[in-house]
N, C-alpha and C positions, 0 to 999 in steps of 0.2 A: 324312691323310684316312682315315677309318675305314670299313672294308667290312663289310657285313652277312655273317654267317655263314650258310651254307646246310647243311641237314641232309643225311643220306645220300640218295643218288639224285638230287641236284641240285635238290630242291625247296626253295622258300623257307621261311623260318621261319613259325610259325603266324600271327602278326599280319600278316605280309606276304602270306600266302596268301589270307586271308580279304579283304584289300583288293582284291586282283587280282580274285578270282572274284566278289565282290559287284558290282563295276562292270560286269562283263560280263553277269551275270545280271539285273540291274535296268534294263538299257537299254530305253527305251520305256515303263517302267512308270508314269511320270507322265502320259504321253499317254493310256495306257489307263484309268487312274483318272479323268482329266478327261472322257473320252468316256463313262464310266459315270455319273459324277455330274452332268454338265452337263444332261442331260434332266430330271433330278429337281429341280434348281435352277430351271430355266426354267418348268417346271410349277407349282412352288410360287410363284414370282413372279406368273405369270399368274393363278392361283386368288387369290392375295392382292389383285391389283388388281381382279379381278372382284368379289371380296367387298366391297371398299371401294366400288365403284360401286353395288352392291346396297344397301349401307348408306345411301349418299347418296340413292338413290331412295326408300328407306323414310322417311327424314326428310322428303323433299319430299312424299311421299304423306300423312304425318301432318299437315304444315302445311296442305295443300290440303283435307284433311278437316275440319280445324278451321275454316278459312275458309268452306267450304260450309256447315257446321253454323250458324255465326253468320249467314250470308246467309239461311238458311231460318228461323232464329230471329226475324230481322228482318221476315219476311214476304215475302222475294224469292221468286220462282218457282223451281221445280225445274230449269228450263233454265239459269237463272243459276248455280245451284250446280253443276250438271254441267259447265258451260263453265269454271268456276274449277278444277275438279279435272282436266279434260283439258288445260286450258292449262298447268297446273303440272307435270303428269306425263303425257306423251302415252301413249295406250293404256290409261289407267287406267279402270276402271268404278266407278260410284257407285250406292249405294242409301241410302235414307233411311227412317227410322221415327220414330214419335212415341210416347213413353211418358210419360204425365202431362203435366207442364209442360216436358219436355225434347224437343228434336228432335236426333236422332242420325243421323250420317252414317258410313257404312262405305265406304271406298275400297279397291279391290284391283287388283293388277297381278301379272302373272307375268314374272320377270326371268331372263334367261339369263346364266349365268356360265360363259364359255367356250362350246363348242358341245355339250357333254354334260350340263350341269347346269342345271336349270331350278328356280327358287325361287319359290313364291307369296308375294306380300307383301300384308299387310292392315293397314289403319289405321282406327281409329274414333275418333270425337269427338262430343261432345254440347254443346248450347248451350240456354239458357233460351228457351222459346218466347215470343214477343212482347217480347223484350228489345231494348235499344237498342244 
């Protein structure tokens, strides 16, 4: 069996010393790094989920404004168009305008992403007035 040689003063050889001291100095470093990184990862995930939810609401708002514009273009009342927008996206507001032979609807909503970030969403759509 081969023994490792020690230097003067009873110290281990250089390669041996670095292995021993490295293990003692780094104890708990993984836990500390995880404790520092975990809040950032959780915050990123929550913001990503909130952004996906806001994008989904934007698509719903756009579809609702297109449906409302078609209803107004067919001659339905303002109440029916507002009902379509509010049913599709709760809390949404709607306004309409007429420009030439087009009826345009703008729907808007303010969405919260987390508790700190509020995003205004707007969607506009137009349809021919008197169309089928």
